RODO-2510 file (C-alpha; in nm, 4 decimals, decimal comma):
residues 324
     n   res          X          Y          Z
     1     m     4,9051    -5,0995    -6,3325
     2     s     4,7045    -4,8385    -6,5223
     3     q     4,6815    -4,4765    -6,4139
     4     l     4,3846    -4,4286    -6,1803
     5     a     4,1554    -4,1256    -6,1656
     6     i     4,2757    -4,0220    -5,8185
     7     d     4,5652    -4,0798    -5,5818
     8     y     4,6244    -4,0140    -5,2130
     9     d     4,7545    -3,6623    -5,2793
    10     d     4,4159    -3,5747    -5,4329
    11     v     4,2442    -3,6849    -5,1122
    12     v     4,4850    -3,4819    -4,8983
    13     a     4,4155    -3,1741    -5,1145
    14     a     4,0414    -3,2332    -5,0811
    15     h     4,0783    -3,2593    -4,7046
    16     r     4,2431    -2,9165    -4,6971
    17     r     3,9563    -2,7659    -4,8989
    18     l     3,7021    -2,9168    -4,6617
    19     a     3,8797    -2,8078    -4,3426
    20     g     3,6458    -2,5955    -4,1348
    21     i     3,3589    -2,6593    -4,3801
    22     a     3,2786    -3,0299    -4,3511
    23     h     3,2317    -3,1837    -4,0078
    24     h     3,5139    -3,4009    -3,8764
    25     t     3,2659    -3,6715    -3,7811
    26     p     3,3217    -3,8832    -3,4705
    27     v     3,4260    -4,2462    -3,4514
    28     l     3,1736    -4,4411    -3,2440
    29     r     3,2349    -4,7564    -3,0402
    30     s     2,9966    -5,0099    -2,8881
    31     t     3,0837    -5,2990    -2,6586
    32     t     2,7647    -5,4781    -2,7639
    33     a     2,8480    -5,4325    -3,1326
    34     d     3,1967    -5,5717    -3,0695
    35     e     3,0539    -5,8741    -2,8914
    36     r     2,8009    -5,9318    -3,1647
    37     s     3,0595    -5,9206    -3,4443
    38     g     3,3545    -6,0695    -3,2588
    39     a     3,5649    -5,7725    -3,3692
    40     a     3,6618    -5,4247    -3,2490
    41     l     3,4361    -5,2073    -3,4651
    42     h     3,5119    -4,8410    -3,5260
    43     f     3,2072    -4,6673    -3,6766
    44     k     3,2847    -4,3589    -3,8872
    45     a     2,9675    -4,1576    -3,8291
    46     e     2,9081    -3,9954    -4,1682
    47     h     2,5343    -3,9865    -4,0981
    48     l     2,6317    -3,6933    -3,8745
    49     q     2,8010    -3,5115    -4,1634
    50     r     2,6505    -3,1919    -4,3078
    51     i     2,3356    -3,2789    -4,5105
    52     g     2,3307    -3,6075    -4,3191
    53     a     2,5704    -3,8028    -4,5414
    54     f     2,9294    -3,8370    -4,6641
    55     k     2,8219    -3,6950    -5,0009
    56     f     2,8833    -3,3385    -4,8805
    57     r     3,2568    -3,4075    -4,8942
    58     g     3,2657    -3,4879    -5,2652
    59     g     3,0092    -3,2287    -5,3659
    60     y     3,1889    -2,9433    -5,1940
    61     n     3,5307    -3,0546    -5,3178
    62     a     3,4021    -3,0551    -5,6770
    63     i     3,2274    -2,7180    -5,6699
    64     s     3,5156    -2,5509    -5,4862
    65     q     3,7276    -2,6126    -5,7987
    66     f     3,4870    -2,4427    -6,0439
    67     d     3,6299    -2,1587    -6,2481
    68     r     3,4605    -1,8182    -6,2739
    69     g     3,2566    -1,9140    -6,5798
    70     q     3,1284    -2,2333    -6,4228
    71     k     3,0265    -2,0492    -6,1074
    72     a     2,8406    -1,7879    -6,3106
    73     a     2,6407    -2,0527    -6,5005
    74     g     2,5689    -2,2895    -6,2124
    75     v     2,5745    -2,6639    -6,1440
    76     i     2,3476    -2,9575    -6,2197
    77     a     2,3450    -3,3039    -6,0639
    78     f     2,1321    -3,6190    -6,0680
    79     s     2,0786    -3,8080    -5,7450
    80     s     1,8352    -4,0116    -5,5370
    81     g     1,8894    -3,7713    -5,2522
    82     n     2,2187    -3,7433    -5,0664
    83     h     2,4314    -3,6197    -5,3572
    84     a     2,1406    -3,3894    -5,4401
    85     q     2,1581    -3,2299    -5,0973
    86     a     2,5370    -3,2181    -5,1092
    87     i     2,5401    -3,0251    -5,4353
    88     a     2,2506    -2,8036    -5,3271
    89     l     2,4220    -2,6972    -5,0032
    90     s     2,7664    -2,6684    -5,1630
    91     a     2,6205    -2,4478    -5,4365
    92     r     2,4510    -2,2271    -5,1779
    93     l     2,7777    -2,1927    -4,9848
    94     h     2,9467    -2,0811    -5,3084
    95     g     2,6573    -1,8548    -5,4086
    96     i     2,5783    -2,0336    -5,7341
    97     r     2,2663    -2,1791    -5,8987
    98     a     2,1906    -2,5511    -5,8581
    99     v     1,9518    -2,7726    -6,0572
   100     i     1,8995    -3,1260    -5,9273
   101     v     1,7418    -3,4172    -6,1175
   102     m     1,5792    -3,6496    -5,8617
   103     p     1,3612    -3,9629    -5,8875
   104     e     0,9993    -3,8916    -5,8050
   105     d     0,9990    -4,1790    -5,5527
   106     a     1,3021    -4,0483    -5,3624
   107     p     1,2369    -4,0116    -4,9869
   108     a     1,0271    -3,6997    -4,9327
   109     i     1,2696    -3,5822    -4,6660
   110     k     1,5510    -3,5774    -4,9239
   111     i     1,3491    -3,3867    -5,1838
   112     a     1,2354    -3,1341    -4,9240
   113     a     1,5880    -3,0844    -4,7931
   114     t     1,7273    -3,0358    -5,1440
   115     r     1,4697    -2,7667    -5,2139
   116     g     1,5350    -2,6228    -4,8699
   117     y     1,8986    -2,5633    -4,9628
   118     g     1,7760    -2,3516    -5,2523
   119     a     1,8111    -2,5925    -5,5442
   120     e     1,5661    -2,6265    -5,8332
   121     v     1,4400    -2,9875    -5,8378
   122     v     1,3439    -3,1700    -6,1597
   123     l     1,1672    -3,5022    -6,0928
   124     y     1,1844    -3,8157    -6,3114
   125     d     1,0752    -4,1832    -6,3083
   126     r     1,3806    -4,3911    -6,2152
   127     y     1,2337    -4,7062    -6,3742
   128     t     1,1502    -4,5596    -6,7161
   129     q     1,3736    -4,2550    -6,7636
   130     d     1,7510    -4,2201    -6,7966
   131     r     1,8654    -3,9703    -6,5337
   132     e     2,2074    -3,9244    -6,6904
   133     a     2,0607    -3,8408    -7,0306
   134     l     1,8136    -3,5998    -6,8710
   135     g     2,0905    -3,4343    -6,6706
   136     r     2,3178    -3,3950    -6,9715
   137     e     2,0363    -3,2500    -7,1825
   138     l     1,9620    -2,9851    -6,9204
   139     a     2,3320    -2,9133    -6,8715
   140     e     2,3839    -2,8528    -7,2418
   141     a     2,0673    -2,6470    -7,2810
   142     e     2,1436    -2,4139    -6,9897
   143     g     2,5246    -2,4138    -6,9801
   144     l     2,5379    -2,5839    -6,6404
   145     t     2,8333    -2,7923    -6,5202
   146     l     2,7273    -3,1508    -6,4491
   147     i     2,8658    -3,3118    -6,1336
   148     p     2,7705    -3,6828    -6,1329
   149     p     2,7188    -3,8581    -5,7982
   150     f     3,0246    -4,0824    -5,8134
   151     n     3,2031    -4,0966    -6,1494
   152     h     3,4091    -3,7785    -6,1071
   153     p     3,7661    -3,7474    -5,9723
   154     h     3,6898    -3,4506    -5,7456
   155     v     3,3882    -3,6305    -5,6009
   156     m     3,5880    -3,9504    -5,5460
   157     a     3,8733    -3,7631    -5,3765
   158     g     3,6330    -3,5764    -5,1527
   159     q     3,4637    -3,8961    -5,0384
   160     g     3,8016    -4,0455    -4,9549
   161     t     3,8522    -3,7847    -4,6837
   162     a     3,6157    -3,9863    -4,4620
   163     a     3,8683    -4,2712    -4,4556
   164     k     4,1590    -4,0293    -4,4083
   165     e     3,9931    -3,8908    -4,0964
   166     l     3,9160    -4,2396    -3,9684
   167     f     4,2779    -4,3508    -4,0012
   168     d     4,3996    -4,0216    -3,8552
   169     d     4,1805    -4,0830    -3,5493
   170     v     4,2245    -4,4551    -3,4859
   171     g     4,5426    -4,5589    -3,6668
   172     e     4,5921    -4,8846    -3,8517
   173     l     4,2967    -5,1165    -3,9098
   174     d     4,2847    -5,4781    -4,0227
   175     a     3,9820    -5,4134    -4,2425
   176     l     3,7776    -5,1228    -4,3745
   177     i     3,4162    -5,1974    -4,4692
   178     v     3,2416    -4,9442    -4,6914
   179     p     2,8909    -4,9092    -4,8411
   180     l     2,8845    -4,9408    -5,2190
   181     g     2,6553    -4,7961    -5,4844
   182     g     2,8362    -4,6380    -5,7761
   183     g     3,1745    -4,6669    -5,6076
   184     g     3,2607    -4,3039    -5,5289
   185     l     3,2931    -4,3586    -5,1541
   186     l     3,4543    -4,7002    -5,1896
   187     s     3,7105    -4,5861    -5,4468
   188     g     3,8048    -4,2832    -5,2392
   189     c     3,8357    -4,4831    -4,9175
   190     a     4,0255    -4,7660    -5,0880
   191     t     4,2743    -4,5136    -5,2301
   192     v     4,3458    -4,3907    -4,8784
   193     a     4,3738    -4,7386    -4,7309
   194     r     4,6197    -4,8563    -4,9953
   195     a     4,8394    -4,5497    -4,9397
   196     r     4,8280    -4,5483    -4,5617
   197     y     4,8038    -4,9153    -4,4633
   198     p     4,8510    -5,1542    -4,7584
   199     g     4,7753    -5,4536    -4,5369
   200     c     4,4268    -5,3277    -4,4515
   201     r     4,1594    -5,5313    -4,6309
   202     v     3,9068    -5,3117    -4,8110
   203     i     3,5594    -5,4587    -4,8502
   204     g     3,2676    -5,3040    -5,0371
   205     i     2,9093    -5,3889    -4,9418
   206     e     2,6134    -5,3608    -5,1774
   207     p     2,2500    -5,4766    -5,1628
   208     e     2,1890    -5,8377    -5,2632
   209     a     1,9309    -5,7195    -5,5173
   210     g     2,1889    -5,4926    -5,6824
   211     n     2,5154    -5,6865    -5,6966
   212     d     2,6451    -5,5297    -6,0181
   213     a     2,9794    -5,4363    -5,8611
   214     q     3,0350    -5,7862    -5,7261
   215     r     2,9649    -5,9271    -6,0717
   216     s     3,1876    -5,6645    -6,2315
   217     l     3,4808    -5,7521    -6,0074
   218     d     3,4320    -6,1221    -6,0814
   219     s     3,4087    -6,0733    -6,4592
   220     g     3,6799    -5,8094    -6,4963
   221     e     3,4505    -5,5644    -6,6754
   222     i     3,1674    -5,3305    -6,5817
   223     v     2,8374    -5,5183    -6,5545
   224     s     2,5193    -5,3131    -6,5874
   225     i     2,1885    -5,4238    -6,4356
   226     a     1,8308    -5,2998    -6,4197
   227     t     1,7568    -5,0578    -6,1378
   228     p     1,7549    -5,2854    -5,8303
   229     r     1,4528    -5,2938    -5,6030
   230     t     1,5925    -5,2525    -5,2528
   231     i     1,5264    -5,0364    -4,9485
   232     a     1,8841    -4,9076    -4,9880
   233     d     1,7772    -4,6240    -5,2195
   234     g     2,1262    -4,4707    -5,2214
   235     a     2,2622    -4,7911    -5,3746
   236     q     2,0040    -4,8345    -5,6508
   237     t     2,2734    -4,7781    -5,9102
   238     q     2,2884    -4,9802    -6,2289
   239     a     2,6660    -4,9964    -6,2742
   240     l     3,0001    -4,8754    -6,1447
   241     g     3,1516    -4,5756    -6,3181
   242     s     3,4294    -4,5784    -6,5762
   243     l     3,6514    -4,3992    -6,3210
   244     t     3,5446    -4,5836    -6,0060
   245     f     3,5657    -4,9354    -6,1499
   246     p     3,9444    -4,9368    -6,2142
   247     v     4,0043    -4,8196    -5,8563
   248     v     3,7778    -5,0922    -5,7238
   249     q     3,9617    -5,3470    -5,9392
   250     q     4,3052    -5,2463    -5,8152
   251     c     4,2395    -5,1415    -5,4558
   252     v     3,9406    -5,3398    -5,3218
   253     d     3,9866    -5,6920    -5,1876
   254     e     3,6291    -5,8142    -5,1838
   255     i     3,2694    -5,7153    -5,2533
   256     v     2,9954    -5,8726    -5,0426
   257     t     2,6178    -5,8350    -5,0442
   258     v     2,3567    -5,8086    -4,7693
   259     t     1,9805    -5,8559    -4,7773
   260     d     1,7199    -5,5909    -4,7064
   261     a     1,6248    -5,7873    -4,3940
   262     e     1,9832    -5,7627    -4,2700
   263     l     1,9775    -5,3881    -4,3360
   264     v     1,6616    -5,3545    -4,1270
   265     e     1,8208    -5,5555    -3,8469
   266     a     2,1250    -5,3262    -3,8497
   267     m     1,9030    -5,0157    -3,8499
   268     g     1,7243    -5,1442    -3,5422
   269     f     2,0460    -5,2270    -3,3596
   270     l     2,2086    -4,8918    -3,4343
   271     a     1,8957    -4,7066    -3,3217
   272     g     1,8189    -4,9204    -3,0174
   273     r     2,1644    -4,9910    -2,8777
   274     m     2,3785    -4,7072    -3,0115
   275     k     2,1091    -4,4357    -3,0422
   276     q     2,2098    -4,3664    -3,4033
   277     f     1,9545    -4,2894    -3,6743
   278     v     2,0997    -4,4393    -3,9940
   279     e     1,9281    -4,4866    -4,3311
   280     p     1,9209    -4,8310    -4,5013
   281     t     2,2062    -4,7523    -4,7426
   282     g     2,4092    -4,6130    -4,4550
   283     c     2,3783    -4,9494    -4,2766
   284     l     2,5306    -5,1620    -4,5535
   285     a     2,8728    -5,1987    -4,3902
   286     a     2,7334    -5,2463    -4,0403
   287     a     2,4855    -5,5084    -4,1639
   288     a     2,7671    -5,7095    -4,3206
   289     a     2,9606    -5,7077    -3,9935
   290     f     2,6587    -5,7973    -3,7803
   291     a     2,5334    -6,0713    -4,0147
   292     g     2,8716    -6,2419    -4,0420
   293     r     2,9026    -6,1701    -4,4137
   294     v     3,2700    -6,0818    -4,3700
   295     r     3,5413    -6,2592    -4,1716
   296     i     3,6590    -6,0099    -3,9117
   297     e     3,6782    -6,2050    -3,5854
   298     g     3,9446    -6,0664    -3,3539
   299     q     4,0278    -5,7765    -3,5847
   300     r     4,0226    -5,3968    -3,5660
   301     v     3,7675    -5,2911    -3,8241
   302     g     3,6469    -4,9615    -3,9683
   303     i     3,2764    -4,9382    -4,0501
   304     v     3,1510    -4,6433    -4,2548
   305     l     2,7971    -4,5370    -4,1613
   306     s     2,7400    -4,3404    -4,4781
   307     g     2,4120    -4,1548    -4,4237
   308     g     2,1074    -4,0888    -4,2093
   309     n     1,8493    -3,9382    -4,4442
   310     v     1,5370    -4,1452    -4,4160
   311     d     1,1798    -4,0356    -4,3507
   312     l     1,0842    -4,0868    -3,9856
   313     n     0,7631    -4,2703    -4,0680
   314     r     0,9454    -4,4946    -4,3148
   315     f     1,2151    -4,5680    -4,0566
   316     a     0,9525    -4,6662    -3,7975
   317     e     0,7695    -4,8799    -4,0535
   318     l     1,0862    -5,0687    -4,1440
   319     i     1,2061    -5,1481    -3,7945
   320     s     0,8628    -5,2298    -3,6472
   321     p     0,8231    -5,6015    -3,5733
   322     v     0,6122    -5,7880    -3,8261
   323     r     0,2728    -5,8892    -3,6929
   324     d     0,0127    -6,1279    -3,8353
***
């Protein structure tokens, strides 16, 4: 087995750095959700995290390890929204400059929040421009430290603290179901699961239109795709990272996809029955459980609700019944 980018000790260290800074988010239960899925579902409510998503964990953990020179120069990141806000707020908490490269079609609420945290926002066209190249050019030109949204050991370890808290709160689970874009959250959570409860199945969920990770796991190498067109904007990644993919290979049991329609159905259920406002990407794991995409009948299951940053009008538009 090859050496992986992070181990459980890295997650424990990240958890110490985040203590008193990140929210210890609650674990939600729903009798109706259990009946619907045939399993005992434990929802890790990361949509209630600071900046409205799990991304704060990784962003803060990364910036908290900057040296004096890095802090003086500042940080740059590229993101569709949640990592953007995570870096923006983490930079403000550390008193350093932040520049964020964001797609021009990112939800307005995410762009506004990122600027609200004090970051400088640079917009780009996600379908014609390379955000990584743009980010690296700006980093080199201005001496900024680039923190990518998932392919970074400190980010991965920080995201894993969500699973650590879940296991700390509820104990052993039969399965842990996690949203999947670039693999930062999944790799961090899978690292924790393998260390704490090796028998726990770890399942990543990505949009059907963007199943690059599923194809990568099947082929044994990273598969890159065109930017997928899906309402799950936080999972519009083109490929897993060079650091996240080996963790997914070694620690994840299965990758499953869900449709946009199933995401909308999950959004409606979480809002209507559980009174939880969760963005499409944040519903990936829940949608898989509700739609029967994973076999979990009779099991104790962890479900990560990864974020809640979606424009109110867009949310209403998505969950409104279709009329002729």
